[in-house]
N, C-alpha and C positions, 0 to 999 in steps of 0.2 A: 204455769209459766206464760206470761204475757209478753209478746215480742213486738217491737216497733220496727217495721221495715221502712226505713226512710227512703221516700220516693219523691224525686223532684221533677219539675218540668224538664222535658227532654230525656227522661229516664230510659234506660235499657230494659226492655220487658223481661229478658232472660234473667237479669239480676233480681228484680223484685218478685216476679211471679213464680219462678222455679223454686227459689228458696222458701217463699211463703207457702207454696203448695206442699212441699216436703215437710216443712215444720207443722203444718196443719194436719198431717197424718197422726199427730199426737193429740188430737182433740179429745179423744176418749180419756186422756190423762189430764184433762183440764188446760191444755195448751191452746193458745190462739195467736196467730201471726197476723198483724194488722198493717195494711198499707197506710203509712203515716206521712202526711204531706203538709207543707206550709199553707196551701190554698185548698179550697173545697174540691177543685178538680185539677188534675195534672195531665198533660199530654206527652206521650212517649216520643222517642226519637223517630218512630215510624208512624206517628199520627194517631195513635190509640189513646183516646181520652177516658180516664177512669175517675170515679168518685172516691175520695179518700175515706178511710174507715176511722182514722184518728187524726187529730191535729198534731202539728209538730211538737207541741209541748208535752204530748204523751210520752215522748222518749224519756223524760225525767222520771216517770213513774213506772216504766216497763221493767221487767226482769232482765230483758235482753234487748239489744239494739243491733240491727243490721243496716249498713249504709251501702246502697247500690250505686251504680255509676250512671252516666248519661252524657249527652253532648254539651250540656251547659254547666258541667261541674266546675270549670275554671271560673265562670262568672259567679257561681255560688260561693266558691272559695274566697272570692274577693268582696263578697257582700257581708260586711261585718255585722250589720244589723240582723241579717238572717242567721248567721252563725251564732249570734248571741242568744237566739231563741232555742238553741240545741243544748240541752244539759245531759251529759253522759258521765257516769261515774263507774269506772272499771273495778273499783273496790267492792261494789255490790251488784254490778251488772256484767253479763257476758256481752262482749262487743265484737262485732265483725264488720269488715269493710271489703268491698270488692272493686277491683280495677280502679277507676278514678275516684271511687269512694275512699280509697286510701289517702288521696290528697286531702279530702275533707277531714279525715281522721287526724292527719298531720297538722292541719290548720287549727284543729281543736286542741292540739297539744297532747294527743294520746298515743303518739308513736315514739317520739323522742329519738334516741340513737339506736333503737331496736331495728333489726333487719325486717323488711316488709315485702309483700308481694303486690304487684299491680299488673295491668296489661301493658303491651308494648307501646301503644299510643300514649298512654298516660305516664310512662316511665320517666321521660325527661322532666315533666312537671313535678312529679313526686320527688325526684332527685333534687330539683331546684328548691324544693321545700325543706331540704336538709335530711331526707330519709335515705338510708342505704337500701336499695332495691336488690333483691336476690332473684335468681333465675329458678323459680319454683312455683307450683300452682297454689301452694298453701303453706302458711306458717302461723304458729300461735305462740304467744308469750303470756303465760298466765291467763287472764280473762280476756285478752285482746287477740283477735285473729285477723289475718288479711289473706285475700286470695286474688289470683290474677287469671284473667280469661273468663269470658262469659259463662261457659259451662262449669267453671269452678264454683259456681253457686251451690252445687251439690255438696261440695266439701265443707262449706260454711254451715250448711244445714246439718250435715252428718256430725260435725264437730259440736254444734250447739246442742243437738239431741244427746250425744254421748256425754257431754259435760253436764247438761241439765237433768238427764235421766240415767241412761246407761248405754254401753256399747251394744247390748242386745236390742234395746229400743231403736237405736240408730240403724242397726242391721235390718230390723223389720221394716222400718220406714223406707229405707233404700230398696229393699227387696220388692216392695210394692210398686215403686216407680221405675225400676230397672227394666230394660227391654226383655221380652220373652225370648227364651233360648240363650240368653246371656246373663241371666240373673246372678248366678254364682260368681262368675268372673267379674261382673260389674260391681257387685256388693263387696267382694273381697278387695278389689282395687280401691274403692272409696274408703273402706275401713283402714286399709294399709296406709293411706295418705294421712289420715288424722290420728291414727293410733300412737305415733311417737309423741304426740302432744297431749295424750290422755293418760292420767295416772289415777289410781284409787283416791289419792289425796285431793287431786284437782276436781274429781267428780263430786266429792263430798263438799268441797269449798263452794261449788256453784250453788 
C-alpha cells in the first residue's frame, strides 16, 4: 500500500506527520506513507521546512491519499492550476482529508452532498463550498473519509489501516503509538470511532 500524504506550504505538522508515522507502522507489510508536495520543499505553519518524498503527481498512482490542512488551504483551493495537478479516484483509492483538507476535497468534487467533518476554523469555508458539516471527529462514506481536529489524524490512519489491511492491524499500529498506561483505553476508543464505517465487504473492496 503506497500512500500519498498531500502536504502543502503552511501545512499543519500534526496532520501530515502523525498520520504518516502511524501508517508507516505497516512497513513490514509493504506499506509506505510519503510526504507528497507540489514543490521540492514545503514549510509548515510553524516554520518547519521539510523535503518532499514524492511530487504531487504521485497522488494519481498511490493506493491511498490523505489531504492534510494548513494556513494556506484557502489559497490552494482557489489555485485551479494547482488543483488540476491533483488526480484522485475514490473508485480505486482510499481517500481521506482532515480539517481544511476537506475544503480541497470539496473543490476536487469528491464530497458532493455527503456529510463531512472539518475543524471549527475551516467549517464556514467548507459550508460555503456546499458541504454539509457534521459535529463529529470522523466520518466515512465508502472509500472517502473526513476528520475534524488536529488529533483526529489518528482516526484517518486507523481507518485506512483497517480498510487496507484489517482491524487487527489497525489495533496493533495504534497500540504502539498510544500512551503508556492508557493503551487499552486509547486503542479501544480509536477503534470505536472508525468501526461503524468498517465492514467485511469494505475491507475486501479496498
